[in-house]
Chimera marker file (.cmm) of the C-alpha trace (Angstrom):
<marker_set name="trace">
<marker id="1" x="-42.933" y="41.991" z="-74.974" r="1" g="1" b="0" radius="0.5"/>
<marker id="2" x="-39.766" y="42.946" z="-77.072" r="1" g="1" b="0" radius="0.5"/>
<marker id="3" x="-36.571" y="40.762" z="-75.447" r="1" g="1" b="0" radius="0.5"/>
<marker id="4" x="-33.631" y="42.959" z="-74.103" r="1" g="1" b="0" radius="0.5"/>
<marker id="5" x="-30.530" y="43.153" z="-75.373" r="1" g="1" b="0" radius="0.5"/>
<marker id="6" x="-27.043" y="43.803" z="-73.073" r="1" g="1" b="0" radius="0.5"/>
<marker id="7" x="-24.080" y="43.559" z="-73.526" r="1" g="1" b="0" radius="0.5"/>
<marker id="8" x="-20.742" y="43.256" z="-71.389" r="1" g="1" b="0" radius="0.5"/>
<marker id="9" x="-19.566" y="46.277" z="-70.888" r="1" g="1" b="0" radius="0.5"/>
<marker id="10" x="-15.061" y="46.955" z="-68.880" r="1" g="1" b="0" radius="0.5"/>
<marker id="11" x="-15.065" y="50.368" z="-68.178" r="1" g="1" b="0" radius="0.5"/>
<marker id="12" x="-11.710" y="51.583" z="-66.322" r="1" g="1" b="0" radius="0.5"/>
<marker id="13" x="-12.548" y="53.767" z="-63.476" r="1" g="1" b="0" radius="0.5"/>
<marker id="14" x="-9.562" y="57.407" z="-63.390" r="1" g="1" b="0" radius="0.5"/>
<marker id="15" x="-8.794" y="58.150" z="-60.124" r="1" g="1" b="0" radius="0.5"/>
<marker id="16" x="-9.905" y="56.619" z="-57.191" r="1" g="1" b="0" radius="0.5"/>
<marker id="17" x="-12.508" y="54.262" z="-57.214" r="1" g="1" b="0" radius="0.5"/>
<marker id="18" x="-13.959" y="51.296" z="-54.753" r="1" g="1" b="0" radius="0.5"/>
<marker id="19" x="-15.676" y="48.676" z="-57.165" r="1" g="1" b="0" radius="0.5"/>
<marker id="20" x="-16.774" y="47.389" z="-53.680" r="1" g="1" b="0" radius="0.5"/>
<marker id="21" x="-19.626" y="51.250" z="-53.163" r="1" g="1" b="0" radius="0.5"/>
<marker id="22" x="-21.262" y="50.184" z="-56.623" r="1" g="1" b="0" radius="0.5"/>
<marker id="23" x="-22.407" y="46.581" z="-55.073" r="1" g="1" b="0" radius="0.5"/>
<marker id="24" x="-25.558" y="46.589" z="-55.547" r="1" g="1" b="0" radius="0.5"/>
<marker id="25" x="-26.707" y="49.630" z="-57.348" r="1" g="1" b="0" radius="0.5"/>
<marker id="26" x="-28.310" y="50.453" z="-60.243" r="1" g="1" b="0" radius="0.5"/>
<marker id="27" x="-25.659" y="51.072" z="-63.441" r="1" g="1" b="0" radius="0.5"/>
<marker id="28" x="-27.484" y="53.031" z="-66.377" r="1" g="1" b="0" radius="0.5"/>
<marker id="29" x="-24.850" y="53.822" z="-69.538" r="1" g="1" b="0" radius="0.5"/>
<marker id="30" x="-27.066" y="57.345" z="-70.948" r="1" g="1" b="0" radius="0.5"/>
<marker id="31" x="-26.625" y="58.016" z="-74.538" r="1" g="1" b="0" radius="0.5"/>
<marker id="32" x="-24.387" y="55.451" z="-75.177" r="1" g="1" b="0" radius="0.5"/>
<marker id="33" x="-25.065" y="55.529" z="-79.324" r="1" g="1" b="0" radius="0.5"/>
<marker id="34" x="-24.083" y="59.467" z="-78.812" r="1" g="1" b="0" radius="0.5"/>
<marker id="35" x="-20.734" y="61.613" z="-78.951" r="1" g="1" b="0" radius="0.5"/>
<marker id="36" x="-20.599" y="62.087" z="-75.440" r="1" g="1" b="0" radius="0.5"/>
<marker id="37" x="-21.711" y="59.032" z="-73.455" r="1" g="1" b="0" radius="0.5"/>
<marker id="38" x="-22.723" y="59.549" z="-69.576" r="1" g="1" b="0" radius="0.5"/>
<marker id="39" x="-22.744" y="56.111" z="-66.563" r="1" g="1" b="0" radius="0.5"/>
<marker id="40" x="-24.415" y="57.053" z="-64.333" r="1" g="1" b="0" radius="0.5"/>
<marker id="41" x="-23.899" y="54.727" z="-60.788" r="1" g="1" b="0" radius="0.5"/>
<marker id="42" x="-26.906" y="55.709" z="-58.023" r="1" g="1" b="0" radius="0.5"/>
<marker id="43" x="-26.249" y="59.767" z="-58.309" r="1" g="1" b="0" radius="0.5"/>
<marker id="44" x="-22.782" y="60.232" z="-59.420" r="1" g="1" b="0" radius="0.5"/>
<marker id="45" x="-22.038" y="61.116" z="-63.182" r="1" g="1" b="0" radius="0.5"/>
<marker id="46" x="-19.534" y="59.865" z="-65.220" r="1" g="1" b="0" radius="0.5"/>
<marker id="47" x="-18.357" y="60.569" z="-68.395" r="1" g="1" b="0" radius="0.5"/>
<marker id="48" x="-17.294" y="58.538" z="-70.705" r="1" g="1" b="0" radius="0.5"/>
<marker id="49" x="-14.276" y="57.781" z="-73.126" r="1" g="1" b="0" radius="0.5"/>
<marker id="50" x="-14.262" y="55.430" z="-76.396" r="1" g="1" b="0" radius="0.5"/>
<marker id="51" x="-11.700" y="54.707" z="-77.530" r="1" g="1" b="0" radius="0.5"/>
<marker id="52" x="-9.357" y="52.313" z="-80.248" r="1" g="1" b="0" radius="0.5"/>
<marker id="53" x="-7.304" y="49.767" z="-78.785" r="1" g="1" b="0" radius="0.5"/>
<marker id="54" x="-3.694" y="49.076" z="-80.371" r="1" g="1" b="0" radius="0.5"/>
<marker id="55" x="-3.603" y="45.400" z="-80.332" r="1" g="1" b="0" radius="0.5"/>
<marker id="56" x="-6.857" y="43.335" z="-78.427" r="1" g="1" b="0" radius="0.5"/>
<marker id="57" x="-6.616" y="43.401" z="-74.398" r="1" g="1" b="0" radius="0.5"/>
<marker id="58" x="-8.201" y="40.111" z="-73.218" r="1" g="1" b="0" radius="0.5"/>
<marker id="59" x="-10.746" y="39.782" z="-70.584" r="1" g="1" b="0" radius="0.5"/>
<marker id="60" x="-10.527" y="37.317" z="-67.759" r="1" g="1" b="0" radius="0.5"/>
<marker id="61" x="-13.060" y="35.439" z="-65.761" r="1" g="1" b="0" radius="0.5"/>
<marker id="62" x="-11.424" y="33.241" z="-62.709" r="1" g="1" b="0" radius="0.5"/>
<marker id="63" x="-12.626" y="30.221" z="-62.019" r="1" g="1" b="0" radius="0.5"/>
<marker id="64" x="-14.010" y="27.809" z="-58.849" r="1" g="1" b="0" radius="0.5"/>
<marker id="65" x="-10.546" y="26.805" z="-58.177" r="1" g="1" b="0" radius="0.5"/>
<marker id="66" x="-8.896" y="30.052" z="-58.559" r="1" g="1" b="0" radius="0.5"/>
<marker id="67" x="-7.745" y="30.287" z="-62.112" r="1" g="1" b="0" radius="0.5"/>
<marker id="68" x="-7.943" y="32.701" z="-64.269" r="1" g="1" b="0" radius="0.5"/>
<marker id="69" x="-9.918" y="31.073" z="-68.200" r="1" g="1" b="0" radius="0.5"/>
<marker id="70" x="-10.479" y="33.169" z="-71.446" r="1" g="1" b="0" radius="0.5"/>
<marker id="71" x="-13.656" y="35.106" z="-70.876" r="1" g="1" b="0" radius="0.5"/>
<marker id="72" x="-13.434" y="37.753" z="-74.415" r="1" g="1" b="0" radius="0.5"/>
<marker id="73" x="-11.487" y="40.191" z="-76.158" r="1" g="1" b="0" radius="0.5"/>
<marker id="74" x="-12.139" y="43.560" z="-76.262" r="1" g="1" b="0" radius="0.5"/>
<marker id="75" x="-10.246" y="46.461" z="-79.082" r="1" g="1" b="0" radius="0.5"/>
<marker id="76" x="-11.223" y="49.448" z="-77.908" r="1" g="1" b="0" radius="0.5"/>
<marker id="77" x="-10.620" y="51.002" z="-74.084" r="1" g="1" b="0" radius="0.5"/>
<marker id="78" x="-13.708" y="52.250" z="-72.254" r="1" g="1" b="0" radius="0.5"/>
<marker id="79" x="-12.042" y="54.688" z="-69.340" r="1" g="1" b="0" radius="0.5"/>
<marker id="80" x="-14.549" y="56.825" z="-67.362" r="1" g="1" b="0" radius="0.5"/>
<marker id="81" x="-14.280" y="60.289" z="-65.475" r="1" g="1" b="0" radius="0.5"/>
<marker id="82" x="-15.969" y="61.164" z="-62.704" r="1" g="1" b="0" radius="0.5"/>
<marker id="83" x="-18.413" y="64.564" z="-63.582" r="1" g="1" b="0" radius="0.5"/>
<marker id="84" x="-20.884" y="67.210" z="-62.156" r="1" g="1" b="0" radius="0.5"/>
<marker id="85" x="-24.368" y="67.597" z="-63.364" r="1" g="1" b="0" radius="0.5"/>
<marker id="86" x="-25.483" y="71.384" z="-63.786" r="1" g="1" b="0" radius="0.5"/>
<marker id="87" x="-29.104" y="71.548" z="-63.291" r="1" g="1" b="0" radius="0.5"/>
<marker id="88" x="-30.810" y="74.010" z="-66.278" r="1" g="1" b="0" radius="0.5"/>
<link id1="1" id2="2" r="1" g="1" b="0" radius="0.2"/>
<link id1="2" id2="3" r="1" g="1" b="0" radius="0.2"/>
<link id1="3" id2="4" r="1" g="1" b="0" radius="0.2"/>
<link id1="4" id2="5" r="1" g="1" b="0" radius="0.2"/>
<link id1="5" id2="6" r="1" g="1" b="0" radius="0.2"/>
<link id1="6" id2="7" r="1" g="1" b="0" radius="0.2"/>
<link id1="7" id2="8" r="1" g="1" b="0" radius="0.2"/>
<link id1="8" id2="9" r="1" g="1" b="0" radius="0.2"/>
<link id1="9" id2="10" r="1" g="1" b="0" radius="0.2"/>
<link id1="10" id2="11" r="1" g="1" b="0" radius="0.2"/>
<link id1="11" id2="12" r="1" g="1" b="0" radius="0.2"/>
<link id1="12" id2="13" r="1" g="1" b="0" radius="0.2"/>
<link id1="13" id2="14" r="1" g="1" b="0" radius="0.2"/>
<link id1="14" id2="15" r="1" g="1" b="0" radius="0.2"/>
<link id1="15" id2="16" r="1" g="1" b="0" radius="0.2"/>
<link id1="16" id2="17" r="1" g="1" b="0" radius="0.2"/>
<link id1="17" id2="18" r="1" g="1" b="0" radius="0.2"/>
<link id1="18" id2="19" r="1" g="1" b="0" radius="0.2"/>
<link id1="19" id2="20" r="1" g="1" b="0" radius="0.2"/>
<link id1="20" id2="21" r="1" g="1" b="0" radius="0.2"/>
<link id1="21" id2="22" r="1" g="1" b="0" radius="0.2"/>
<link id1="22" id2="23" r="1" g="1" b="0" radius="0.2"/>
<link id1="23" id2="24" r="1" g="1" b="0" radius="0.2"/>
<link id1="24" id2="25" r="1" g="1" b="0" radius="0.2"/>
<link id1="25" id2="26" r="1" g="1" b="0" radius="0.2"/>
<link id1="26" id2="27" r="1" g="1" b="0" radius="0.2"/>
<link id1="27" id2="28" r="1" g="1" b="0" radius="0.2"/>
<link id1="28" id2="29" r="1" g="1" b="0" radius="0.2"/>
<link id1="29" id2="30" r="1" g="1" b="0" radius="0.2"/>
<link id1="30" id2="31" r="1" g="1" b="0" radius="0.2"/>
<link id1="31" id2="32" r="1" g="1" b="0" radius="0.2"/>
<link id1="32" id2="33" r="1" g="1" b="0" radius="0.2"/>
<link id1="33" id2="34" r="1" g="1" b="0" radius="0.2"/>
<link id1="34" id2="35" r="1" g="1" b="0" radius="0.2"/>
<link id1="35" id2="36" r="1" g="1" b="0" radius="0.2"/>
<link id1="36" id2="37" r="1" g="1" b="0" radius="0.2"/>
<link id1="37" id2="38" r="1" g="1" b="0" radius="0.2"/>
<link id1="38" id2="39" r="1" g="1" b="0" radius="0.2"/>
<link id1="39" id2="40" r="1" g="1" b="0" radius="0.2"/>
<link id1="40" id2="41" r="1" g="1" b="0" radius="0.2"/>
<link id1="41" id2="42" r="1" g="1" b="0" radius="0.2"/>
<link id1="42" id2="43" r="1" g="1" b="0" radius="0.2"/>
<link id1="43" id2="44" r="1" g="1" b="0" radius="0.2"/>
<link id1="44" id2="45" r="1" g="1" b="0" radius="0.2"/>
<link id1="45" id2="46" r="1" g="1" b="0" radius="0.2"/>
<link id1="46" id2="47" r="1" g="1" b="0" radius="0.2"/>
<link id1="47" id2="48" r="1" g="1" b="0" radius="0.2"/>
<link id1="48" id2="49" r="1" g="1" b="0" radius="0.2"/>
<link id1="49" id2="50" r="1" g="1" b="0" radius="0.2"/>
<link id1="50" id2="51" r="1" g="1" b="0" radius="0.2"/>
<link id1="51" id2="52" r="1" g="1" b="0" radius="0.2"/>
<link id1="52" id2="53" r="1" g="1" b="0" radius="0.2"/>
<link id1="53" id2="54" r="1" g="1" b="0" radius="0.2"/>
<link id1="54" id2="55" r="1" g="1" b="0" radius="0.2"/>
<link id1="55" id2="56" r="1" g="1" b="0" radius="0.2"/>
<link id1="56" id2="57" r="1" g="1" b="0" radius="0.2"/>
<link id1="57" id2="58" r="1" g="1" b="0" radius="0.2"/>
<link id1="58" id2="59" r="1" g="1" b="0" radius="0.2"/>
<link id1="59" id2="60" r="1" g="1" b="0" radius="0.2"/>
<link id1="60" id2="61" r="1" g="1" b="0" radius="0.2"/>
<link id1="61" id2="62" r="1" g="1" b="0" radius="0.2"/>
<link id1="62" id2="63" r="1" g="1" b="0" radius="0.2"/>
<link id1="63" id2="64" r="1" g="1" b="0" radius="0.2"/>
<link id1="64" id2="65" r="1" g="1" b="0" radius="0.2"/>
<link id1="65" id2="66" r="1" g="1" b="0" radius="0.2"/>
<link id1="66" id2="67" r="1" g="1" b="0" radius="0.2"/>
<link id1="67" id2="68" r="1" g="1" b="0" radius="0.2"/>
<link id1="68" id2="69" r="1" g="1" b="0" radius="0.2"/>
<link id1="69" id2="70" r="1" g="1" b="0" radius="0.2"/>
<link id1="70" id2="71" r="1" g="1" b="0" radius="0.2"/>
<link id1="71" id2="72" r="1" g="1" b="0" radius="0.2"/>
<link id1="72" id2="73" r="1" g="1" b="0" radius="0.2"/>
<link id1="73" id2="74" r="1" g="1" b="0" radius="0.2"/>
<link id1="74" id2="75" r="1" g="1" b="0" radius="0.2"/>
<link id1="75" id2="76" r="1" g="1" b="0" radius="0.2"/>
<link id1="76" id2="77" r="1" g="1" b="0" radius="0.2"/>
<link id1="77" id2="78" r="1" g="1" b="0" radius="0.2"/>
<link id1="78" id2="79" r="1" g="1" b="0" radius="0.2"/>
<link id1="79" id2="80" r="1" g="1" b="0" radius="0.2"/>
<link id1="80" id2="81" r="1" g="1" b="0" radius="0.2"/>
<link id1="81" id2="82" r="1" g="1" b="0" radius="0.2"/>
<link id1="82" id2="83" r="1" g="1" b="0" radius="0.2"/>
<link id1="83" id2="84" r="1" g="1" b="0" radius="0.2"/>
<link id1="84" id2="85" r="1" g="1" b="0" radius="0.2"/>
<link id1="85" id2="86" r="1" g="1" b="0" radius="0.2"/>
<link id1="86" id2="87" r="1" g="1" b="0" radius="0.2"/>
<link id1="87" id2="88" r="1" g="1" b="0" radius="0.2"/>
</marker_set>
């Protein structure tokens, strides 16, 4: 069996987005290698835009003690905007 490759992805959602509403939901990125990737969360679809950042963005994680520590950095800005999909 082939080993699956995973990658961390940080996404900024445009508009009013409730992060708690996606807890436990299946999240799928469709067409990540295309010009128009789409994020699917349950039955909702989001258009993804990937842009280069000016400088690096740090990603921090909160430890059990409540302190923030360095996790990673990125030079990409990934935003997601809700879209409606029309059936063919």
